[in-house]
C-alpha positions as CSV (number, residue, x, y, z in Angstrom):
1,M,66.1,-93.3,29.8
2,R,69.1,-94.6,27.7
3,P,71.4,-96.2,30.3
4,E,74.6,-95.8,28.3
5,R,74.1,-92.1,28.2
6,D,72.1,-91.2,31.3
7,V,73.4,-93.4,34.1
8,V,76.9,-93.7,35.4
9,V,78.1,-96.4,37.8
10,G,81.1,-94.8,39.5
11,Q,81.8,-91.2,40.4
12,V,80.7,-88.1,38.5
13,R,81.8,-84.6,39.3
14,R,80.1,-82.8,36.4
15,R,77.1,-80.5,36.7
16,G,73.7,-81.7,35.7
17,W,74.1,-85.1,37.3
18,R,72.2,-86.4,40.3
19,R,73.6,-88.8,42.9
20,V,71.1,-91.7,43.2
21,G,73.1,-93.8,45.6
22,F,76.6,-95.0,46.5
23,G,78.5,-94.9,43.3
24,L,75.4,-94.4,41.1
25,Y,74.6,-91.2,39.2
26,R,72.1,-90.2,36.6
27,R,71.3,-87.1,34.6
28,G,69.0,-85.0,36.7
29,G,67.7,-81.7,38.0
30,H,66.3,-79.2,35.5
31,D,68.4,-80.6,32.8
32,D,66.8,-84.1,33.0
33,P,65.8,-84.9,29.4
34,V,63.8,-88.0,30.1
35,G,60.7,-86.3,31.6
36,L,60.3,-88.7,34.5
37,G,59.7,-87.8,38.1
38,D,62.7,-88.1,40.4
39,F,61.4,-91.4,42.0
40,E,61.0,-93.2,38.7
41,A,64.1,-91.8,37.2
42,D,66.1,-92.9,40.2
43,L,64.7,-96.4,39.8
44,Q,65.6,-96.4,36.2
45,A,69.2,-95.9,37.4
46,W,69.0,-98.6,40.0
47,Q,67.7,-101.0,37.4
48,Q,71.2,-100.7,35.7
49,V,73.0,-102.2,38.7
50,L,70.6,-105.2,39.1
51,P,71.2,-108.5,37.4
52,D,69.0,-109.7,34.6
53,S,66.6,-111.3,37.1
54,G,66.5,-108.2,39.2
55,C,63.1,-106.4,39.6
56,I,61.5,-103.8,41.8
57,T,59.1,-105.2,44.4
58,H,57.4,-104.7,47.8
59,L,56.5,-101.1,48.8
60,T,58.6,-99.6,46.0
61,A,56.7,-101.4,43.3
62,A,53.4,-100.7,45.1
63,A,54.1,-97.0,44.9
64,L,54.9,-97.3,41.2
65,Y,51.6,-99.1,40.5
66,G,49.8,-96.3,42.3
67,M,48.5,-98.4,45.1
68,W,47.3,-96.7,48.2
69,L,50.1,-96.8,50.8
70,P,49.7,-96.8,54.6
71,P,51.7,-94.2,56.4
72,L,55.4,-95.1,56.0
73,P,58.4,-94.5,58.2
74,P,61.0,-92.2,56.6
75,R,64.1,-93.4,54.6
76,L,62.9,-96.8,53.5
77,P,65.2,-98.8,51.2
78,I,64.5,-99.6,47.6
79,F,63.0,-103.1,47.6
80,V,64.3,-105.4,44.9
81,S,64.1,-109.1,44.1
82,M,66.5,-111.3,42.2
83,A,67.5,-114.9,41.6
84,K,69.6,-116.5,44.3
85,S,72.0,-117.8,41.7
86,Q,73.1,-114.4,40.7
87,T,75.5,-112.0,42.5
88,R,73.6,-109.4,44.4
89,P,74.5,-105.7,44.2
90,K,76.0,-104.7,47.6
91,R,74.4,-101.3,47.9
92,P,73.3,-99.8,51.3
93,E,70.2,-98.3,49.7
94,L,68.9,-101.6,48.4
95,L,67.0,-104.3,50.3
96,V,67.4,-107.5,48.3
97,M,65.0,-110.4,48.4
98,R,66.5,-113.5,46.7
99,H,64.5,-116.4,45.1
100,T,65.4,-119.9,44.1
101,R,62.8,-119.9,41.4
102,P,61.7,-117.1,39.0
103,I,58.9,-114.9,40.1
104,A,56.3,-113.3,37.8
105,T,57.3,-109.9,36.5
106,L,56.2,-107.3,33.9
107,R,58.0,-104.5,32.2
108,R,56.6,-100.9,32.6
109,D,58.3,-97.8,31.2
110,G,61.6,-99.6,31.1
111,L,61.4,-100.9,34.6
112,L,61.1,-104.6,35.5
113,L,58.5,-104.9,38.3
114,A,57.2,-107.8,40.2
115,T,53.5,-108.3,39.2
116,P,50.9,-106.7,41.4
117,E,50.2,-110.1,43.0
118,E,53.9,-110.7,43.7
119,T,54.3,-107.1,45.0
120,I,51.5,-107.6,47.6
121,L,52.9,-111.1,48.5
122,A,56.3,-109.5,49.1
123,C,54.7,-106.8,51.3
124,A,52.9,-109.6,53.2
125,R,56.3,-110.6,54.6
126,D,56.5,-107.4,56.6
127,L,53.2,-105.7,56.8
128,S,50.1,-106.2,59.0
129,L,46.6,-107.3,57.9
130,L,45.3,-103.7,57.9
131,D,48.2,-102.5,55.8
132,L,47.7,-105.3,53.3
133,V,43.9,-104.7,53.0
134,V,44.6,-101.1,52.0
135,L,47.1,-102.2,49.3
136,G,44.8,-104.9,48.1
137,D,41.7,-102.8,48.0
138,S,43.5,-100.3,45.8
139,A,45.0,-102.9,43.5
140,L,41.5,-104.4,43.0
141,Q,39.9,-101.0,42.6
142,L,42.5,-99.9,40.0
143,G,42.0,-103.1,38.0
144,L,45.6,-104.2,38.6
145,T,44.6,-107.7,39.7
146,S,41.7,-109.8,40.8
147,T,40.7,-111.7,44.0
148,A,41.3,-115.0,42.2
149,D,44.8,-114.0,41.1
150,L,45.6,-112.8,44.6
151,F,44.5,-116.1,46.1
152,A,46.4,-118.0,43.5
153,S,49.6,-116.1,44.2
154,A,49.1,-116.8,47.9
155,S,48.4,-120.5,47.4
156,R,52.1,-121.3,46.8
157,R,54.4,-122.3,49.6
158,R,56.0,-118.9,50.0
159,W,57.1,-116.6,52.8
160,G,54.1,-114.3,53.5
161,A,51.6,-116.5,51.8
162,A,49.6,-117.3,54.9
163,A,49.3,-113.6,55.8
164,M,48.3,-112.7,52.3
165,T,45.6,-115.4,52.2
166,R,44.1,-114.0,55.3
167,A,44.2,-110.5,54.0
168,V,42.6,-111.3,50.7
169,G,39.5,-112.4,52.5
170,W,39.1,-108.9,53.9
171,M,39.7,-107.0,50.6
172,D,37.0,-105.3,48.6
173,R,37.3,-103.7,45.2
174,R,34.5,-101.2,46.0
175,A,36.6,-99.1,48.4
176,E,37.4,-95.7,47.0
177,S,40.0,-94.5,49.4
178,P,42.3,-96.0,52.1
179,W,40.3,-94.5,54.9
180,E,37.1,-96.0,53.5
181,S,38.9,-99.4,53.6
182,L,39.7,-98.8,57.3
183,L,36.1,-97.8,58.1
184,R,34.8,-100.9,56.4
185,V,37.3,-103.2,58.3
186,F,36.4,-101.4,61.6
187,H,32.7,-102.2,61.2
188,R,33.4,-105.8,60.2
189,V,35.8,-106.5,63.1
190,C,33.3,-105.0,65.5
191,G,30.6,-107.3,64.3
192,V,28.6,-104.6,62.4
193,R,27.4,-105.8,59.0
194,V,27.9,-103.2,56.2
195,E,27.6,-103.0,52.5
196,P,30.1,-100.7,50.6
197,Q,29.0,-98.2,48.0
198,H,25.3,-98.7,48.6
199,N,22.8,-96.9,46.3
200,V,19.9,-95.3,48.0
201,Y,16.6,-94.9,46.0
202,D,13.4,-93.2,46.9
203,G,10.4,-94.5,44.9
204,G,12.8,-95.6,42.1
205,R,14.6,-92.2,42.0
206,F,18.3,-92.3,42.8
207,V,19.1,-90.3,45.9
208,A,22.8,-90.9,46.8
209,R,25.5,-93.5,47.0
210,G,26.9,-94.1,50.5
211,D,30.3,-95.4,51.5
212,L,28.9,-97.9,53.9
213,W,25.3,-99.0,54.6
214,L,24.5,-100.5,58.0
215,T,22.7,-103.5,56.6
216,G,19.0,-103.6,57.6
217,T,18.8,-100.0,58.6
218,R,18.4,-96.6,56.9
219,M,21.8,-95.3,58.0
220,L,25.0,-94.6,56.1
221,H,28.4,-94.4,57.7
222,E,30.9,-92.5,55.6
223,Y,34.5,-91.3,55.7
224,D,34.7,-87.5,55.5
225,G,38.2,-86.5,54.4
226,A,39.8,-83.1,53.8
227,V,38.0,-82.8,50.4
228,H,34.7,-82.3,52.2
229,R,36.0,-79.1,53.7
230,D,36.2,-77.5,50.3
231,R,33.4,-74.9,50.0
232,R,31.9,-76.3,46.8
233,T,32.0,-79.8,48.1
234,H,30.5,-78.8,51.4
235,V,27.5,-77.2,49.6
236,Q,27.0,-80.4,47.5
237,D,27.2,-82.5,50.7
238,L,24.5,-80.4,52.4
239,E,22.2,-80.8,49.4
240,R,22.9,-84.5,49.4
241,D,22.1,-84.7,53.2
242,R,18.8,-83.0,52.6
243,R,17.9,-85.5,49.9
244,L,18.7,-88.4,52.2
245,V,16.6,-86.9,55.0
246,A,13.7,-86.4,52.6
247,A,13.9,-90.0,51.6
248,G,13.9,-91.2,55.3
249,W,17.7,-91.9,55.5
250,N,20.5,-90.4,57.6
251,R,24.2,-90.4,57.4
252,R,27.1,-90.0,59.8
253,G,30.5,-88.8,58.8
254,Y,33.8,-89.9,60.4
255,T,37.4,-88.8,60.2
256,S,40.8,-90.5,60.4
257,R,41.0,-89.1,64.0
258,D,37.7,-91.0,64.9
259,L,39.1,-94.2,63.4
260,L,42.4,-94.1,65.1
261,H,41.8,-92.2,68.4
262,R,38.0,-92.2,69.0
263,P,36.7,-95.5,67.6
264,E,34.3,-95.9,70.6
265,V,32.3,-93.1,69.1
266,I,31.7,-94.9,65.8
267,L,30.9,-98.2,67.6
268,A,28.4,-96.5,70.0
269,D,26.7,-94.8,67.0
270,A,26.4,-98.1,65.2
271,E,25.1,-100.0,68.2
272,A,22.5,-97.3,68.9
273,T,21.3,-97.6,65.3
274,L,21.2,-101.4,65.6
275,G,19.5,-101.3,68.9
276,R,22.0,-103.4,70.7
277,R,23.8,-102.9,74.0
278,H,27.0,-101.0,73.8
279,R,30.0,-103.1,74.6
280,V,33.4,-101.4,74.7
281,D,35.2,-104.8,74.5
282,R,34.1,-105.1,70.9
283,L,36.8,-102.6,70.1
284,D,39.6,-104.8,71.3
285,P,40.3,-106.6,68.0
286,W,40.3,-103.2,66.1
287,L,42.7,-101.6,68.6
288,G,45.0,-104.6,68.1
289,M,44.9,-104.3,64.4
290,V,45.7,-100.6,64.4
291,A,48.6,-101.2,66.9
292,E,50.1,-103.8,64.6
293,S,49.7,-101.6,61.5
294,L,51.6,-98.7,59.9
295,F,48.8,-96.4,61.0
296,S,50.4,-96.4,64.5
297,A,53.8,-95.2,65.6
298,D,54.5,-98.6,67.2
299,G,53.7,-100.3,63.9
300,Q,56.1,-98.0,62.0
301,A,58.8,-98.6,64.5
302,R,58.2,-102.3,64.3
303,L,58.6,-102.3,60.5
304,R,61.8,-100.2,60.8
305,R,63.3,-102.7,63.3
306,R,62.3,-105.7,61.1
307,L,63.9,-104.2,58.0
308,D,67.0,-103.3,59.9
309,R,67.4,-106.7,61.4
310,G,66.9,-108.3,58.0
311,A,69.5,-106.0,56.4
312,R,72.1,-106.7,59.1
313,A,71.5,-110.5,59.0
314,S,72.2,-110.8,55.3
315,G,74.3,-107.8,54.4
316,R,71.3,-105.9,52.9
317,S,69.7,-109.0,51.4
318,R,66.6,-110.9,52.4
319,P,66.1,-114.6,52.2
320,G,63.8,-115.8,49.4
321,H,61.7,-118.9,49.1
322,A,62.0,-122.5,48.1
323,G,58.8,-122.6,46.1
């Protein structure tokens, strides 16, 4: 996008222009010549009202990087970061975090973004452990960062650093979907040892790879999403199940409903396999994690209140850090 031709700060009443925010327009609609999706094209326009130090961060940057996102409340602001020494843009659509020292950034398709590590650190100010694990698992799986780099970013004296440090210890690059991440965390928090993406062999012959292996058993626990209802996938799943049974293995499939609303079923199954007494109180830590996260209505409402309080307290800006 060429800003001198495709973005206008002010008012535009001509056809072929899209209103991005208060007093900000860009060429858009079917006449948009830049070939970007609306989201990225809007951010290109927002970039023009930011100072030189201004970058996209937090959940906005996470979406641009393609990280898995937890369920989000509607109408979130555009999250940006900038130097405290520069004048911030007073736009109701922006939530501004200000920093006394420069943060790490990179440029991607004309946009200045906080690095993946800085993006997750910014999210750690507002999101729960479970939400951060989903973001971090995807960033690791996509090769955007490493565990060492995430720990290094969290080692500085920064707002959100403690929450990020704790979350990194729960992250795993082997996850292949956000719900796999939740299923793994569920087993861990309930005291059930699992190994992600376990390869099953029968006499040296590869049989299948399972989402989670209940360590020391011949049982796989897996997340079964909507893709498994496709007819072709269903046929392949049945063939795979027969191979596992022939090799002396079994699998159980679970859904998002099981994880969020019927977790006692998963726990009872695991305990039966492990031969240990079923204790419902082992669910308490998991239920607390879900309640704090964006995977619950309460968690989403909490985030909305937190962002609204921060915006009111600083006129749509957020405090930065001294480190």
